[in-house]
C-alpha positions as CSV (number, residue, x, y, z in Angstrom):
1,M,-32.5,203.6,-107.5
2,T,-28.9,202.7,-106.6
3,L,-28.1,201.8,-103.0
4,S,-24.8,202.3,-101.2
5,A,-23.0,199.9,-98.9
6,R,-19.6,199.7,-97.3
7,L,-17.5,196.8,-96.2
8,G,-14.8,197.3,-93.5
9,L,-11.8,194.8,-93.4
10,D,-9.2,194.4,-90.7
11,T,-6.8,191.5,-91.2
12,E,-6.2,191.4,-87.4
13,R,-9.9,190.6,-86.7
14,V,-9.8,186.9,-87.3
15,V,-12.8,184.6,-86.8
16,A,-10.9,181.3,-87.4
17,P,-8.8,179.7,-90.1
18,V,-10.7,178.6,-93.2
19,S,-11.6,175.0,-92.8
20,R,-11.3,173.0,-96.0
21,R,-14.1,170.8,-94.5
22,T,-16.5,173.6,-95.0
23,F,-16.6,172.5,-98.6
24,G,-18.0,169.1,-98.0
25,S,-20.7,167.3,-99.9
26,F,-23.0,164.3,-99.5
27,V,-23.6,161.1,-101.4
28,E,-26.6,159.0,-100.3
29,H,-28.0,155.9,-101.8
30,M,-31.1,157.9,-102.9
31,G,-32.5,158.2,-106.4
32,R,-29.8,158.5,-109.0
33,G,-27.2,159.9,-106.6
34,V,-25.1,156.7,-106.8
35,Y,-26.5,154.6,-109.6
36,G,-26.6,156.8,-112.7
37,G,-24.8,159.5,-110.8
38,I,-21.2,158.7,-109.7
39,Y,-21.5,155.1,-111.0
40,E,-22.7,153.9,-114.4
41,P,-20.6,151.0,-115.8
42,S,-22.3,151.1,-119.2
43,H,-21.5,154.8,-119.8
44,P,-18.9,155.7,-122.5
45,A,-17.0,157.8,-119.8
46,A,-17.0,155.0,-117.2
47,D,-13.6,153.8,-115.9
48,A,-12.6,150.3,-115.2
49,D,-14.5,150.4,-111.8
50,G,-17.7,151.7,-113.4
51,F,-17.3,155.3,-112.2
52,R,-18.1,158.1,-114.6
53,R,-14.9,160.1,-115.4
54,D,-16.8,163.1,-116.5
55,V,-18.6,163.3,-113.2
56,L,-15.3,162.8,-111.3
57,D,-13.7,165.7,-113.3
58,L,-16.6,168.0,-112.2
59,V,-16.3,166.9,-108.6
60,R,-12.6,167.7,-108.6
61,E,-13.3,171.1,-110.3
62,M,-15.9,171.9,-107.7
63,G,-13.4,171.7,-105.0
64,V,-15.2,169.2,-102.7
65,S,-13.0,168.2,-99.8
66,L,-15.2,165.8,-97.8
67,V,-18.2,163.5,-98.5
68,R,-20.7,162.2,-96.0
69,Y,-21.8,158.6,-96.9
70,P,-24.0,156.5,-97.2
71,G,-26.9,158.6,-95.9
72,G,-29.1,160.3,-94.9
73,N,-32.4,158.6,-94.2
74,F,-31.1,155.6,-96.2
75,V,-28.6,154.7,-93.5
76,S,-31.2,154.0,-90.8
77,G,-32.2,150.8,-92.5
78,Y,-28.8,150.0,-94.1
79,R,-26.9,146.8,-93.5
80,W,-23.3,147.6,-94.4
81,E,-22.3,144.0,-94.8
82,D,-24.7,143.7,-97.7
83,G,-22.3,145.8,-99.8
84,I,-19.1,143.8,-99.4
85,G,-17.8,140.7,-101.1
86,P,-18.5,139.5,-104.7
87,A,-21.2,141.7,-106.3
88,Y,-23.2,138.8,-107.7
89,Q,-23.7,137.4,-104.1
90,R,-25.0,140.7,-102.7
91,P,-28.7,140.8,-101.7
92,V,-31.2,143.2,-103.1
93,R,-33.0,145.0,-100.3
94,R,-36.0,147.3,-99.9
95,D,-35.0,150.9,-99.0
96,L,-37.9,152.1,-96.9
97,A,-36.6,155.6,-96.7
98,W,-37.0,156.3,-100.4
99,H,-39.3,153.5,-101.4
100,S,-36.8,151.9,-103.8
101,L,-34.7,148.8,-104.3
102,E,-31.1,148.8,-103.3
103,T,-28.9,146.4,-105.3
104,N,-25.8,146.9,-103.1
105,E,-23.7,146.9,-106.3
106,V,-21.9,149.8,-104.8
107,G,-20.8,149.3,-101.2
108,I,-18.1,150.5,-98.8
109,D,-15.1,149.2,-100.9
110,E,-16.4,150.6,-104.2
111,F,-17.3,153.9,-102.6
112,M,-13.9,154.2,-101.0
113,R,-12.2,153.6,-104.3
114,W,-14.3,156.4,-105.8
115,A,-13.4,158.7,-103.0
116,T,-9.7,158.0,-103.5
117,K,-10.1,158.9,-107.2
118,A,-11.9,162.1,-106.3
119,N,-9.3,162.9,-103.6
120,L,-11.9,163.2,-100.8
121,D,-12.1,162.4,-97.2
122,V,-15.1,160.5,-96.0
123,M,-17.5,161.1,-93.1
124,Y,-19.2,157.8,-92.5
125,A,-22.7,157.7,-91.1
126,L,-23.6,154.8,-88.8
127,N,-27.0,153.1,-88.6
128,L,-28.4,153.8,-85.2
129,G,-32.0,153.5,-86.4
130,T,-32.4,149.7,-86.8
131,R,-29.0,148.8,-85.4
132,G,-26.7,149.8,-82.6
133,V,-23.4,149.5,-80.8
134,Q,-22.2,146.2,-82.1
135,E,-22.8,147.0,-85.8
136,A,-21.0,150.4,-85.3
137,L,-18.0,148.5,-83.9
138,D,-18.1,146.0,-86.7
139,V,-18.1,148.6,-89.5
140,H,-15.5,150.6,-87.7
141,E,-13.3,147.5,-87.5
142,Y,-13.8,146.7,-91.2
143,L,-13.0,150.3,-92.2
144,T,-10.1,151.2,-90.0
145,F,-8.3,148.2,-88.4
146,E,-5.0,147.3,-89.9
147,S,-5.0,143.5,-89.9
148,G,-5.2,140.3,-87.9
149,T,-9.0,140.4,-86.9
150,H,-11.9,138.7,-88.7
151,L,-13.3,141.9,-90.2
152,S,-9.9,143.5,-91.1
153,E,-8.9,140.3,-92.8
154,L,-12.2,140.2,-94.6
155,R,-11.6,143.7,-96.0
156,R,-8.1,142.6,-97.1
157,S,-9.6,139.6,-98.8
158,H,-11.9,142.0,-100.7
159,G,-8.8,143.8,-102.1
160,A,-8.2,146.6,-99.6
161,D,-5.0,145.7,-97.9
162,K,-4.7,148.9,-96.0
163,P,-7.4,150.4,-93.8
164,Y,-9.4,153.3,-95.2
165,G,-8.4,155.8,-92.5
166,I,-11.9,157.2,-91.9
167,R,-11.7,159.4,-88.8
168,S,-15.2,161.0,-88.7
169,F,-18.4,159.1,-87.8
170,C,-22.0,160.4,-87.6
171,L,-23.9,158.6,-84.9
172,G,-27.0,158.0,-86.9
173,N,-29.1,160.5,-89.0
174,E,-32.0,162.8,-88.1
175,M,-33.2,160.5,-85.2
176,D,-35.6,163.2,-84.0
177,G,-37.7,162.8,-87.2
178,P,-40.8,160.7,-87.1
179,W,-40.0,159.8,-90.8
180,Q,-36.8,158.2,-89.7
181,T,-36.7,154.4,-89.5
182,G,-36.0,153.7,-85.9
183,H,-37.0,157.2,-84.7
184,K,-36.2,157.8,-81.1
185,T,-37.0,160.3,-78.3
186,A,-34.1,162.6,-77.3
187,H,-33.5,160.6,-74.2
188,E,-33.5,157.2,-76.1
189,Y,-31.2,158.6,-78.7
190,G,-28.9,160.4,-76.3
191,R,-28.3,157.2,-74.4
192,L,-27.6,155.2,-77.5
193,A,-25.3,157.8,-79.0
194,A,-23.3,158.0,-75.7
195,E,-23.1,154.2,-75.5
196,T,-22.0,153.9,-79.1
197,A,-19.4,156.7,-78.8
198,R,-17.9,155.2,-75.6
199,A,-17.5,151.8,-77.4
200,L,-15.9,153.4,-80.5
201,R,-13.6,155.5,-78.3
202,S,-12.5,152.2,-76.6
203,A,-11.4,151.1,-80.1
204,D,-9.9,154.5,-81.1
205,P,-9.9,157.5,-78.8
206,S,-8.9,159.8,-81.6
207,L,-12.1,159.5,-83.6
208,E,-14.3,162.5,-84.4
209,L,-17.9,161.6,-83.3
210,I,-20.9,163.6,-84.3
211,A,-24.2,163.4,-82.5
212,C,-27.6,164.0,-84.3
213,G,-29.0,167.4,-83.8
214,S,-32.4,168.5,-84.9
215,S,-33.4,167.7,-88.5
216,H,-34.3,171.4,-88.9
217,S,-34.9,174.4,-86.8
218,S,-38.7,174.3,-87.2
219,M,-38.9,170.9,-85.4
220,P,-41.1,171.3,-82.3
221,T,-38.3,169.8,-80.2
222,F,-35.6,172.0,-81.6
223,G,-33.3,173.2,-78.8
224,A,-34.8,170.8,-76.2
225,W,-33.5,167.9,-78.4
226,E,-29.9,169.3,-78.5
227,A,-30.0,170.0,-74.8
228,T,-31.1,166.5,-73.8
229,V,-28.8,164.7,-76.2
230,L,-25.8,166.7,-75.1
231,E,-26.6,166.3,-71.4
232,L,-26.3,162.5,-72.0
233,A,-23.4,162.5,-74.5
234,Y,-21.4,165.7,-74.0
235,D,-18.2,164.0,-72.8
236,E,-18.4,161.4,-75.6
237,V,-19.0,163.4,-78.7
238,D,-17.1,166.2,-80.5
239,A,-19.9,167.8,-82.5
240,I,-23.6,167.9,-83.1
241,S,-25.2,168.0,-86.5
242,A,-27.4,170.7,-88.1
243,H,-29.5,170.3,-91.2
244,A,-31.3,173.0,-93.2
245,Y,-33.0,173.3,-96.6
246,Y,-34.4,176.5,-98.1
247,E,-36.9,177.3,-100.9
248,P,-39.1,180.2,-101.9
249,I,-42.4,179.6,-100.1
250,D,-45.5,180.9,-101.8
251,G,-43.4,183.0,-104.1
252,D,-41.7,184.9,-101.3
253,L,-38.4,185.6,-103.1
254,A,-37.5,188.4,-100.6
255,S,-37.3,186.0,-97.7
256,F,-35.7,183.2,-99.8
257,L,-32.9,185.6,-100.7
258,A,-32.4,186.2,-96.9
259,S,-32.1,182.4,-96.1
260,A,-28.7,183.0,-94.6
261,V,-30.4,185.0,-91.8
262,D,-32.1,181.8,-90.8
263,M,-28.9,179.8,-91.1
264,D,-27.1,182.4,-88.9
265,H,-29.8,182.1,-86.2
266,F,-29.8,178.3,-86.4
267,I,-26.0,178.1,-85.8
268,D,-26.1,180.7,-83.0
269,S,-29.0,178.9,-81.3
270,V,-27.2,175.5,-81.4
271,T,-23.9,176.9,-80.2
272,A,-25.7,178.7,-77.3
273,T,-27.5,175.5,-76.3
274,A,-24.3,173.5,-76.4
275,D,-22.4,176.1,-74.4
276,S,-25.2,176.2,-71.9
277,V,-24.9,172.4,-71.4
278,G,-21.2,172.7,-71.1
279,A,-21.5,175.5,-68.5
280,R,-23.9,173.4,-66.4
281,R,-21.4,170.5,-66.6
282,K,-18.5,172.9,-65.7
283,S,-16.8,171.5,-68.8
284,K,-13.9,173.2,-70.6
285,K,-14.8,171.3,-73.7
286,R,-16.5,173.1,-76.6
287,I,-18.9,171.3,-78.9
288,S,-18.6,172.2,-82.6
289,I,-21.3,172.0,-85.3
290,S,-21.2,169.6,-88.3
291,F,-23.7,171.3,-90.7
292,D,-23.7,168.1,-92.7
293,E,-26.9,168.7,-94.7
294,W,-27.7,172.1,-96.3
295,N,-28.9,173.3,-99.7
296,V,-31.7,174.8,-101.7
297,W,-34.4,172.1,-102.0
298,Y,-37.9,172.5,-103.4
299,L,-39.2,170.4,-100.6
300,S,-42.8,171.3,-101.0
301,K,-42.8,169.8,-104.5
302,F,-41.3,166.6,-103.2
303,Q,-43.8,166.4,-100.3
304,S,-46.7,166.8,-102.6
305,R,-45.7,164.0,-105.0
306,P,-47.9,160.9,-105.2
307,T,-46.7,157.9,-103.2
308,P,-44.9,155.4,-105.5
309,V,-46.8,152.2,-106.2
310,D,-43.9,150.1,-107.3
311,W,-40.3,149.5,-106.1
312,Q,-37.6,150.6,-108.5
313,V,-33.9,150.7,-108.6
314,A,-32.5,154.2,-108.7
315,P,-35.7,156.1,-109.5
316,R,-35.6,159.7,-110.4
317,V,-36.1,161.5,-107.1
318,I,-35.8,165.3,-106.4
319,E,-33.7,166.1,-109.4
320,D,-34.4,169.9,-108.9
321,S,-33.2,172.2,-111.6
322,Y,-31.5,175.3,-110.1
323,N,-31.9,178.8,-111.3
324,V,-30.0,182.1,-110.8
325,A,-31.8,183.0,-107.6
326,D,-31.0,179.5,-106.2
327,A,-27.3,180.0,-107.0
328,V,-27.2,183.4,-105.2
329,V,-28.8,181.8,-102.1
330,V,-26.2,179.0,-102.2
331,G,-23.5,181.6,-102.3
332,S,-25.0,183.4,-99.3
333,L,-25.3,180.2,-97.3
334,L,-21.6,179.6,-97.9
335,I,-21.0,183.1,-96.6
336,S,-22.9,182.2,-93.4
337,L,-20.9,178.9,-93.0
338,L,-17.6,180.8,-93.4
339,R,-18.7,183.5,-91.0
340,H,-19.2,180.8,-88.3
341,S,-15.9,179.0,-89.0
342,D,-15.1,179.2,-85.3
343,R,-17.9,176.7,-84.5
344,V,-18.8,175.1,-87.8
345,T,-16.0,172.6,-88.3
346,A,-17.6,170.7,-91.2
347,A,-20.4,171.2,-93.7
348,C,-21.8,169.1,-96.4
349,Q,-23.9,170.4,-99.3
350,A,-26.6,167.8,-99.9
351,Q,-26.2,166.2,-102.3
352,L,-23.5,165.9,-105.0
353,V,-24.9,164.4,-108.2
354,N,-28.5,164.4,-109.6
355,V,-30.3,164.5,-106.2
356,I,-30.8,168.2,-105.3
357,A,-27.3,168.5,-106.7
358,P,-24.9,171.0,-108.3
359,I,-23.9,168.3,-110.8
360,R,-26.4,166.6,-113.1
361,A,-25.7,163.5,-115.3
362,E,-27.9,161.7,-117.8
363,P,-27.7,158.0,-118.7
364,T,-25.4,157.6,-121.7
365,G,-25.4,161.4,-121.9
366,T,-23.3,164.3,-120.6
367,A,-22.7,165.7,-117.1
368,W,-23.0,169.4,-116.5
369,R,-22.8,172.1,-113.9
370,Q,-26.0,173.5,-112.4
371,T,-26.1,177.2,-111.5
372,T,-25.3,176.3,-107.8
373,F,-22.1,174.6,-108.8
374,H,-20.4,177.9,-109.5
375,P,-20.5,179.8,-106.2
376,F,-19.4,176.6,-104.4
377,A,-16.5,176.0,-106.8
378,L,-15.2,179.6,-106.6
379,T,-15.7,179.9,-102.9
380,S,-13.8,176.6,-102.3
381,R,-11.0,177.8,-104.5
382,L,-10.7,181.4,-103.3
383,A,-11.3,181.1,-99.6
384,Q,-7.8,180.7,-98.2
385,G,-6.1,181.6,-94.9
386,N,-8.3,183.1,-92.2
387,V,-11.9,184.2,-92.1
388,L,-12.2,187.8,-91.1
389,D,-14.8,189.5,-88.9
390,V,-16.0,192.1,-91.4
391,K,-18.1,195.2,-90.7
392,I,-21.0,195.6,-93.0
393,T,-22.8,199.0,-93.4
394,S,-25.8,198.5,-95.5
395,P,-29.4,199.6,-96.0
396,A,-32.1,197.1,-95.2
397,Y,-35.2,195.7,-97.0
398,E,-38.4,194.2,-95.6
399,T,-39.1,190.5,-95.7
400,P,-42.3,188.6,-94.6
401,R,-40.3,186.0,-92.7
402,F,-37.4,187.9,-91.2
403,G,-38.4,191.5,-91.0
404,A,-35.8,194.1,-92.0
405,V,-32.7,192.4,-93.5
406,P,-29.4,194.0,-94.7
407,V,-29.3,194.2,-98.5
408,L,-25.6,193.4,-98.5
409,D,-24.3,190.1,-97.1
410,A,-20.6,189.5,-97.2
411,V,-17.6,187.8,-95.7
412,A,-13.8,188.0,-96.4
413,T,-10.8,185.8,-96.1
414,H,-7.1,186.8,-95.7
415,D,-4.2,184.5,-96.5
416,P,-1.2,185.7,-94.5
417,A,1.2,183.6,-96.6
418,T,0.4,185.4,-99.8
419,G,-1.3,188.6,-98.6
420,D,-4.4,187.8,-100.7
421,L,-7.7,189.2,-99.5
422,T,-10.9,187.7,-101.0
423,V,-14.4,189.2,-100.6
424,F,-17.6,187.3,-101.2
425,A,-20.7,189.5,-101.4
426,V,-24.4,189.1,-102.2
427,N,-26.9,191.8,-103.1
428,R,-30.2,190.5,-101.9
429,H,-32.3,193.3,-103.3
430,Q,-34.7,192.3,-106.1
431,T,-34.7,195.5,-108.1
432,D,-31.9,197.9,-106.9
433,P,-28.2,197.7,-107.6
434,V,-25.7,198.3,-104.7
435,D,-22.6,200.5,-105.0
436,L,-20.2,198.7,-102.7
437,T,-17.0,200.5,-101.4
438,I,-14.2,198.7,-99.6
439,P,-11.2,200.6,-98.1
440,L,-8.1,198.6,-98.7
441,P,-4.5,198.5,-97.6
442,A,-2.0,200.4,-99.8
443,S,-0.5,198.5,-102.8
444,T,-3.5,196.2,-103.1
445,Q,-4.4,195.1,-106.7
446,V,-7.4,193.3,-108.1
447,A,-6.2,189.8,-109.1
448,E,-9.6,188.4,-110.3
449,S,-13.2,189.2,-109.8
450,W,-16.4,187.3,-110.6
451,L,-20.1,188.1,-110.8
452,L,-23.0,185.7,-111.0
453,T,-26.3,187.3,-112.0
454,D,-28.8,187.4,-114.9
455,S,-31.7,189.4,-116.0
456,D,-33.8,186.2,-115.9
457,L,-33.7,184.9,-112.3
458,K,-35.3,181.7,-113.5
459,A,-32.6,180.9,-116.0
460,T,-31.1,177.4,-115.6
461,N,-28.4,175.3,-117.1
462,T,-29.4,172.2,-119.0
463,Q,-27.8,169.3,-120.9
464,E,-28.5,171.2,-124.2
465,N,-27.3,174.6,-122.8
466,P,-25.0,173.8,-119.9
467,D,-23.4,177.3,-119.8
468,R,-26.5,179.4,-119.9
469,V,-25.6,180.7,-116.4
470,V,-22.0,181.1,-115.5
471,P,-19.9,183.6,-113.6
472,R,-18.7,186.5,-115.6
473,P,-15.7,188.8,-114.9
474,A,-16.8,191.7,-112.7
475,E,-15.7,195.3,-113.3
476,P,-14.5,196.8,-110.0
477,T,-12.4,200.0,-109.9
478,L,-9.6,200.6,-107.4
479,T,-8.6,204.2,-106.8
480,D,-7.1,205.9,-103.7
481,N,-6.9,202.5,-102.0
482,T,-10.7,202.1,-102.2
483,L,-12.4,199.3,-104.2
484,R,-15.7,200.2,-105.8
485,L,-18.0,197.6,-107.4
486,T,-21.6,197.8,-108.4
487,L,-23.5,194.7,-107.4
488,P,-26.6,194.1,-109.6
489,P,-29.9,193.1,-108.0
490,V,-29.9,189.4,-106.9
491,S,-26.2,188.8,-107.5
492,W,-23.3,187.0,-106.0
493,S,-19.7,188.2,-106.3
494,A,-16.2,187.1,-105.5
495,I,-13.2,189.4,-105.7
496,R,-9.6,188.3,-105.0
497,L,-7.2,191.1,-104.1
498,A,-3.4,190.6,-104.2
499,G,-1.4,192.3,-101.5
């Protein structure tokens, strides 16, 4: 059975400009994300600083704009000063978050050199788990102060004459989670976040400061946490974080394909809570959302693993292999983030290399693109100009988790400078194709079109077969100013239209 859906576009109905920071990523000192991921001095492709050039090439191709660093759960026990100065003098520490050993061979200075090579901005996460205000001020001074102070001169002595120019700081990580080193109640954390933010603003009023929101929307304190934290820190922070991971639970593919419904609700709930706090405070300020952890993660497999008995350097941790269905869900989550560009001002897919990542790399071997790499790379490249408020007319299908869900999910962008329109669309149905029609302005032409799907939804890319799943040219037709495209079951598409 073939279903029919329609997408209405109006270039005057603008949600917000496309933010390049929507296409952020995340590098944490976890598993092989750093050591054996971005950094492997013994690899044939390593540059003079030990960074893998093949990985760097893929990061640039992927279109990543921003990277959150150095964690994640890791940051709540991290001593930033362990990672500066001569490498041979740096201490090896236990990382309680991931039960591993941290050599500190890569620290702030090395990572910032890597970020410069990758042409990325950095969102720096501060340790508010085991540390606090003074340490936040110290690392801020090291990173951003020009010269003439103890820590700025220390940085300069380590080879970085100019400050790194980091403007965005996360005030801790997932402090609502009992698994977090230094876990706090909402009131304890809100007070500490406000105190830290006030101190940092005394040093630089122009900083972007991000408070910790709930670790996920299923937390028992979700909503109440955001309300309490913002009551205490509303005037001091610019954004609050959101984290969400998705997987097919008990084989429920129908709900998994509708994961963006949950993300939409999550974002709407957090913005409503923030706006409620602002209204009570009679504030004209509007808090934005930093969705600085999101992805497909087979979390149930990770949680069922045996507890490690030894402490290793860079153990293999959550190196999930992603299939076609995972890539379609990633594409739909990007649609959700774009759709909320008026409030989501930054987003970071977690993580970048090896650890639940779109890029995989093997020691002394090759680096390759996972299936999830492709919708991210194409969306980053093609989403330009303004996000449009589109009108979707679509049949629905039933899901165990979300009830009736539209088969079609879509968003569009319009670039006034070039006239280009780009449509991103997902068919969530498992068995039925969708005939999509899109009325268009006169003189519109198809510039490029891409389709990611496969008859085997479990197909993956591997080191031996890195291009098993790749986007293929789609075959839309354009007659009488109407675009028509058949979307196969479980598929993601991108169509750029030149005006």
